[in-house]
C-alpha positions as CSV (number, residue, x, y, z in Angstrom):
1,X,71.6,90.2,78.5
2,X,72.9,89.9,82.0
3,X,76.6,89.5,82.5
4,X,77.8,87.1,85.2
5,X,81.1,87.1,86.9
6,X,83.1,84.0,87.0
7,X,85.2,82.9,89.9
8,X,88.4,84.4,88.7
9,X,86.7,87.8,88.0
10,X,85.3,87.8,91.6
11,X,88.8,87.0,92.9
12,X,90.3,89.9,91.0
13,X,87.7,92.3,92.2
14,X,87.9,91.2,95.8
15,X,91.7,91.3,95.8
16,X,91.8,94.8,94.4
17,X,89.1,95.9,96.9
18,X,91.1,94.5,99.9
19,X,94.3,96.1,98.8
20,X,92.7,99.5,98.0
21,X,91.0,99.5,101.4
22,X,94.3,98.7,103.2
23,X,96.1,101.5,101.3
24,X,93.3,104.0,101.9
25,X,93.0,103.2,105.7
26,X,96.7,102.7,106.2
27,X,96.0,99.4,108.1
28,X,95.2,95.8,107.4
29,X,93.4,93.3,109.5
30,X,94.6,89.7,110.0
31,X,91.5,88.5,108.1
32,X,92.1,90.7,105.1
33,X,95.7,89.7,105.0
34,X,94.8,86.0,105.2
35,X,92.3,86.4,102.3
36,X,94.8,88.3,100.2
37,X,97.4,85.6,100.8
38,X,94.9,83.0,99.7
39,X,94.2,84.8,96.5
40,X,98.0,85.2,95.8
41,X,98.7,81.6,96.5
42,X,96.1,80.5,94.0
43,X,98.1,82.3,91.3
44,X,96.7,83.1,87.9
45,X,96.4,86.8,88.8
46,X,96.4,89.5,86.2
47,X,99.6,91.7,85.8
48,X,97.6,94.5,87.3
49,X,96.8,92.6,90.5
50,X,100.3,91.3,90.8
51,X,101.5,95.0,90.7
52,X,98.9,95.8,93.4
53,X,100.2,92.9,95.6
54,X,103.7,94.4,95.2
55,X,102.5,97.8,96.2
56,X,100.8,96.3,99.3
57,X,104.0,94.4,100.1
58,X,106.1,97.6,99.8
59,X,103.7,99.6,101.8
60,X,103.8,97.0,104.6
61,X,107.6,97.0,104.5
62,X,107.8,100.8,104.6
63,X,105.4,101.1,107.5
64,X,102.8,102.9,105.4
65,X,100.3,100.2,106.2
66,X,100.1,98.9,109.7
67,X,99.0,95.4,110.7
68,X,96.0,95.6,113.1
69,X,96.2,93.3,116.1
70,X,93.1,92.3,118.0
71,X,93.3,93.3,121.6
72,X,90.9,92.6,124.4
73,X,89.4,95.5,126.2
74,X,91.0,94.0,129.3
75,X,94.4,94.7,127.9
76,X,94.0,98.3,129.0
77,X,93.6,97.4,132.6
């Protein structure tokens, strides 16, 4: 039997993946942050993922995770 993931399972997995990546790298891109925000706004997250969101929020507040800004190569000139 092949197990399939439903939409909320995929959301939970992706959300955790984005948060773990941000924590491991110490930075978060605007696209990742926007997607995480979308998942959070949908609600219906597990207690575990709500805790992960709080960890991410705290890490951003404490400066442990930096927001990456896109810069043009011309900015260096």
